[in-house]
N, C-alpha and C positions, 0 to 999 in steps of 0.2 A: 243340132251337132252331128248327129248321126248322118245328115244329109249333105254337108260341106263338103267342098271340095278342097284336098290338100293343097300346102303350098300357098297361104293366103296372107301368110306375111303375120299372122296374130300369134299371139303366144300361148304358152299350153293351156288349154282346156280345164276346166274344172268340173266336176260333176260331183256333188252331193250325192251319196244315196241313205236309204232308209229313212226317207223324210216320210214321218207318221203323223202332221200334223202342220195349220194354216201357220201357224208363230215360227216354226222352223224354217219352214219354206220360203216365207218372206226373211226373215234372217240370213239363209242363205245366198236369195235372189240380192239384198241389199250389201252384201258384201263383194257380189259378181259373179257369182255362179253362171255356168254357162248351161247346165243342166241339173235336174235333181231325177234323182229315181225312188221309184215307190214300187216296195216289194207285195207283190200280189200270190207269194209262194205261202202256204198255211204253216210249211215248216219251218219259216223265218220269225227270228223273234223281234222283225221291224215290220213283220205282215200287218197289211191293212186290208180292211173291207171297203171293196169299191163302192159299194150303194152308201154305207155309210159316212164315206168322205169323196163324193162325188160334188159336195156342192162347194166347197172350199175349193178342190183343185179346180173347175172350171172356169173358178175366178183368178189364176194362177195366169202373169204377162205370158203374153201369145210369144214372146222373142226369146222366151228361156225355153229348152228341151225339156220337154215333160214325159219321163223314159218309164215305161210298166217293164219291171226284172221280174218273170216268170221262169219256172223249171219243169223241161219236159210236160208244154202244155200240148193238150190235144189241137190238131189243126184250128176245128171250129172255136177254139178259145181262145186263141194267139188272133185270129181272123177278128172276133169282138172286141178284145184289145185294142188292136191297133184301129177300129174303127172308133171308138170313142173321141167326141173332137175334142177332149182336153190331153190326149194321148197322143205325140207326136211319132216315137218311135219304142220298139221293143227290144228287151235283151237278154236273148237266151240263156240261161244261165246251167241248163243241165244236157243231157246226153243228146242232144237237140242233130239228125243226120243231115247230113248235104241234101239229099233229098227232100224233106221236110223246110229248110232251107232255100232250098230253088223256088219251091211254090210260094213262100213268101217274096221272095224278090220278084219274080213272074206277077205279083198281085201290085208291086209297086209299095211295096210296105220298109220301111226304112228300119231297121234291125243291126246291132250288133251281137257277134257271137263268144261267148264268153269260153276261154281254155284255161283251165286248171294247171297249176304249172308247178309237178313235184320233180323233175329234173328233167335234164337235157332233151330224152327222149321224148319227155311232152309237147315238145316246140318240131320234133324232126316230121320231117312229110305231112303238115297239115296240111286237110282238104279242103277243096276251094268250098266255102261255105256261102258263098254267093253276095258278099258281103264285104264292101271296104273297111268294115270297121269291126275290130277283133280286141276285146278284153282281155287281158292278162291278169290271173286270180293266183292266190295261194290255195293250196289242197289242206282241208283242216277234217279231221274227223269230230268234231264240238258241233257239227252242224255248217248250214248254210249259209255262206257272206258275213261280212262284220267280225270274222277270227279273231282279227288282227295279228295274223300270222305275216310274217316276210318268208320271201322266196329269194334266190338269187337274181338281184337286178344285171350280171352279167350275162345273165343268159335271157334278160329281156333286150340288153341292147343289141345283142348276137341279133336278135330276132327283128328287132328294127332295121336294123342294117341290112340284113337278107330280103327283107319283103319292104322296099320302098313304095310301094303302091298301096300299102294298109296303112288306115289311120289304126294308131295302137295306143290302145288306154291301161295306163299301169293302174293296176288296183292290188292288195293286200299287204295290210301292216302299215299303211301310210300313218304318219301323225305330223304335225306341225315340226316336230323336232327331224325328222329324216328325209319329209319330202323334197327341200331342196337338193340332197343327197341322190335322192331317186332321180329326181329329174334329170341334173346335170350327168347321170352314167346314161339313165334310159335313152333319154332325149325322145320322152313318148307325145305324140298329138295330145294327149290327155290324161289327166291323174283323176281317180275317183276315193272317193272315202265312204266310212261309214263311220265303223267302231272308232277311228283315231281322234275324232273331235265330238264324243259324246260323252254325260256326264252317266248315263246309264243304257242299254239299248233303246234306241228308237226315241233319244231325247238329247237333242244337240247341246253341246257348250258354247256360250256365245263367245268368250276370251278363246277357246281352240278352234274354234271357225276363224275368227279374226286372225288368229295368228297364222292356220294355216293358207289361208290367201294371203298373207303377208311373205312368207316364205315359198310360195311359187312365184307369187311377182318378182324377189329377187333371186330366184333360181339363175 
C-alpha cells in the first residue's frame, strides 16, 4: 500500500492497525484489508514483541502490506525492522526529522510519516519528509495511537486538496458509524482504524470489523 502510485482507480484502501494476534490478522485480511499495522512501540497498549510474534507474522499473505509502527526509532532500529522479510513498510509516528526520513528514502525503504493534527497550524508548511504517504492522526494526552479521538475532517480535506501528489491516510477516531462521512468529506487515499473496531485494546471485534469495511465500500 505504501509503495503504490496514486490515481490507480481503486477505491479507498483500508489499514487495520494495532493487530496483536494471528486470528485478528486473518479476520481483517478475509474482509479485504489492504494493510495491517503492528505496534512495536513499547508505550502502546497494542505493543507486540517482534521475537515472540515473528512466526505467525511471517505466514501472512504477501499481497497484504505489513506495516511496522515505530515512534522515534534509532536509525539502526528502523533499518532492522525494514529488513525483516515479513515487514513491507514503516510508519513513523514520532518526531522523526526530514533528515532522518531522507536517509530511509535513499535506502529504498518504504514508509509513511504520521502528522498529529491539533489545529490548522499543524498542517501548515509541512516539511518534505521524503515520502509520498502521509498519515493524519489526532492528538491525544492519553497515550500513543488508538485513542479514538476525532479531529476536524475539514482540515483534512483542505490538506488533501492542497497536496495532490501525496497519498493521505486518514486516522483518528474512525468507527463503523462515522467512516463513511469521513471518507466522503476528506477523500483520502486510505483510512486507518484501531480502537474503533475493538472489543478491548488489541482485540478486534468481528462484527465491528465487518461493519467498518461495509461502510467504507458504500461511502
